[in-house]
C-alpha positions in Angstrom: 19.1 127.9 109.7 19.4 127.9 113.6 20.9 130.9 115.2 19.1 133.3 112.5 18.3 136.6 114.6 17.1 138.8 111.8 13.6 139.1 110.9 14.7 137.7 107.3 14.2 134.2 106.7 17.1 132.3 105.1 16.9 131.6 101.6 17.7 128.2 100.0 19.3 128.4 96.3 19.2 124.9 95.1 18.4 123.1 92.1 15.1 124.5 89.9 12.3 122.0 89.2 13.6 121.8 85.9 17.0 121.7 86.7 16.3 119.0 88.9 14.4 116.8 86.4 17.3 117.2 84.0 19.9 116.1 86.3 17.9 113.4 87.6 16.5 111.8 84.8 18.4 113.6 81.8 21.6 111.1 81.6 19.6 108.3 81.8 17.5 109.2 79.1 20.3 110.5 76.9 21.9 107.0 77.6 18.3 105.0 76.5 18.1 107.4 73.4 21.7 106.6 72.3 21.0 102.8 72.5 18.1 103.5 70.1 19.2 105.5 67.5 23.2 104.6 67.6 22.4 101.3 66.1 20.1 103.0 63.1 23.0 105.7 62.6 25.5 103.1 62.5 23.6 100.8 59.8 23.2 103.6 57.7 26.7 104.7 57.9 27.9 101.3 56.8 25.3 101.1 53.6 27.0 104.6 52.4 30.4 103.2 53.1 31.5 106.1 55.5 35.3 105.8 55.2 36.0 106.7 58.9 35.9 103.7 61.7 34.4 101.3 59.8 34.5 98.4 62.3 33.6 100.6 64.9 29.8 101.2 62.7 29.5 97.4 62.2 29.7 96.4 65.4 27.4 99.3 66.4 25.1 98.2 63.8 25.0 94.6 64.6 22.4 95.5 67.4 19.4 94.7 65.3 16.8 93.0 67.4 14.6 94.6 70.4 16.1 92.6 73.1 19.7 93.6 71.9 18.4 97.1 72.0 16.9 96.4 75.1 20.1 95.3 76.9 22.1 97.9 75.8 19.6 100.7 76.7 19.8 99.2 80.4 23.3 99.4 80.4 23.3 102.9 79.3 20.7 103.6 81.5 22.2 102.5 84.6 25.8 104.4 83.7 23.1 107.6 83.4 21.5 107.2 86.7 25.2 106.7 88.2 26.4 110.0 86.5 23.1 111.7 88.0 24.2 110.3 91.4 27.6 111.8 90.8 26.4 115.4 90.0 23.8 115.4 93.0 26.8 114.2 95.0 29.3 116.8 93.9 27.1 120.0 93.5 26.3 122.2 96.2 23.2 123.5 98.1 23.5 127.1 99.4 21.5 128.6 102.1 21.8 132.0 102.7 20.9 133.9 105.6 21.6 137.3 107.7 24.4 135.9 109.6 25.6 133.0 108.0 26.0 130.9 104.7 25.6 127.1 104.9 27.0 125.3 102.2 26.0 121.3 102.0 27.9 119.1 99.7 26.9 115.5 99.9 27.1 114.3 103.1 29.3 117.3 104.2 28.1 120.7 105.1 29.9 124.1 106.1 28.6 127.1 107.9 30.5 130.3 107.4 29.4 133.1 109.7 29.0 136.5 108.0 32.1 138.2 109.6 34.6 135.5 108.6 33.3 136.2 104.7 35.2 139.2 102.8 34.8 138.1 98.8 32.3 136.2 97.2 32.6 135.7 93.2 32.1 133.0 90.3 35.1 131.2 89.1 33.6 130.0 86.0 30.7 127.3 87.2 32.4 127.3 90.8 31.5 129.5 93.5 34.2 131.0 95.7 34.4 132.4 99.0 37.2 134.1 100.6 37.9 135.3 104.0 39.9 138.6 104.9 43.4 137.1 104.1 42.2 136.0 100.9 42.2 132.2 102.1 39.5 130.4 100.4 36.8 129.6 102.5 34.9 127.6 99.8 35.2 126.5 96.3 32.2 124.5 94.9 29.8 123.7 92.1 26.4 125.3 93.4 23.0 123.6 92.4 21.8 127.1 91.6 23.0 129.5 88.4 24.9 132.5 89.0 22.1 134.9 88.4 20.3 134.1 91.5 23.3 133.4 93.6 24.6 137.4 93.0 21.0 138.5 93.7 20.8 136.4 96.8 24.1 137.4 98.3 23.6 141.1 97.3 20.2 141.2 98.5 21.5 140.1 102.2 24.5 142.4 101.8 27.4 140.2 101.3 30.5 141.1 99.4 29.6 140.1 96.1 32.1 140.8 93.1 32.0 140.2 89.2 35.1 138.3 89.1 38.4 137.4 91.4 39.4 140.8 92.9 43.0 139.2 92.8 43.2 137.6 89.4 46.0 140.2 88.6 48.0 138.7 91.3 48.5 135.0 89.6 51.3 133.9 87.9 51.9 130.6 86.4 53.9 128.1 88.2 57.0 126.9 86.5 58.8 123.8 88.1 62.6 124.4 89.2 62.4 128.4 88.5 63.3 128.9 92.7 61.0 131.6 92.5 59.1 130.2 95.6 60.1 128.7 98.8 61.2 125.4 98.7 58.1 124.1 100.9 56.1 125.9 98.6 57.4 124.2 95.4 57.1 120.8 97.0 53.5 121.4 97.6 52.8 122.4 94.0 54.6 119.6 92.4 52.4 117.1 94.7 50.0 119.1 93.6 50.6 118.6 89.9 50.6 114.7 90.5 47.2 114.8 92.1 45.6 116.8 89.3 47.3 114.3 86.7 45.8 111.3 88.6 42.1 113.6 88.6 42.4 113.3 92.4 40.7 116.3 93.3 40.4 115.7 97.2 44.1 115.3 97.4 44.6 118.6 95.4 42.1 120.4 97.7 44.1 119.3 100.5 47.0 120.4 98.9 45.6 123.6 98.5 44.9 124.1 102.3 48.3 123.7 102.6 49.6 125.9 100.5 47.3 128.4 102.5 49.2 127.7 105.5 52.5 128.5 103.7 51.0 131.6 102.9 50.3 131.1 99.1 46.8 130.7 97.0 46.6 128.3 94.2 43.9 128.3 91.4 44.0 125.9 88.2 43.9 127.2 84.5 43.4 124.0 82.5 46.3 121.9 83.3 48.4 124.4 84.6 48.7 125.7 88.3 48.4 129.5 89.0 49.6 130.6 92.2 49.8 134.1 94.0 50.5 135.5 97.8 48.0 135.7 100.2 46.9 139.4 100.7 45.2 140.9 103.8 42.1 143.3 103.2 
C-alpha cells in the first residue's frame, strides 16, 4: 500500500487457501456430482412409485447413458464455473494498514483514510464501515471471515463494534404514512422497486441519494428500515 508511513506493514485479508479452492472449484464439482447422482436417485424414486413430481423423476431418470451424463455434467460444471466467477467478482479483498483501508471488489477499488472511519462492524455476512456522520463508506461481502477481520481491524486500532451501534434508531418504512419528507419517500419507493427487480447497483445508488437527504437505510429481507443520520 503506497503511502504507508508506519513501521507496520499492511495486512491483506482475502480467501484462505481452502476457501479459495472451494469458491473456484466447489460449484463446478457440485454440478458434476449432481449430474452423476441425480439420474440414479430419480430412477430409484420412480421404482418405488414416489408420489410427488413423478414426471420430473422420470425425465431425470431418462439420463441413462454415459454420454448423456457427460453432457449434463459439462452443462452443470459450466454453470458452476460461472457462479464461481460471480462470487469472486462480488467479494471484497480487504487491506488494512495504519493510515488507510483499501477495499478491492472486482475491478473497483476504494481507499478509506483512517480519519474518515468512525465505526466498523459486520452486518450478517457484510462488512460495513461508517463515517463520523454515520454515512455508509462501504458495504460489501469480504473474502475473509468475520474473526480475522475483527482481530486485524482491532490490532490496527480501528473502531470495531460487535453490531451496528445505530440499530435502535431504525424504523420500518411503510409507504404513505407521511412520516418522512416527500423527497425521502420518493427515493424509498424507487428503491423498493429496485429491490424487487433484484437490481443491487441501482439500490446502492438510491441508498447514496437517501444519505444526501440525511437518512440511512438498511434491508431486512424485503423490508426497508430507515433512520436519520447521526453525527458522532
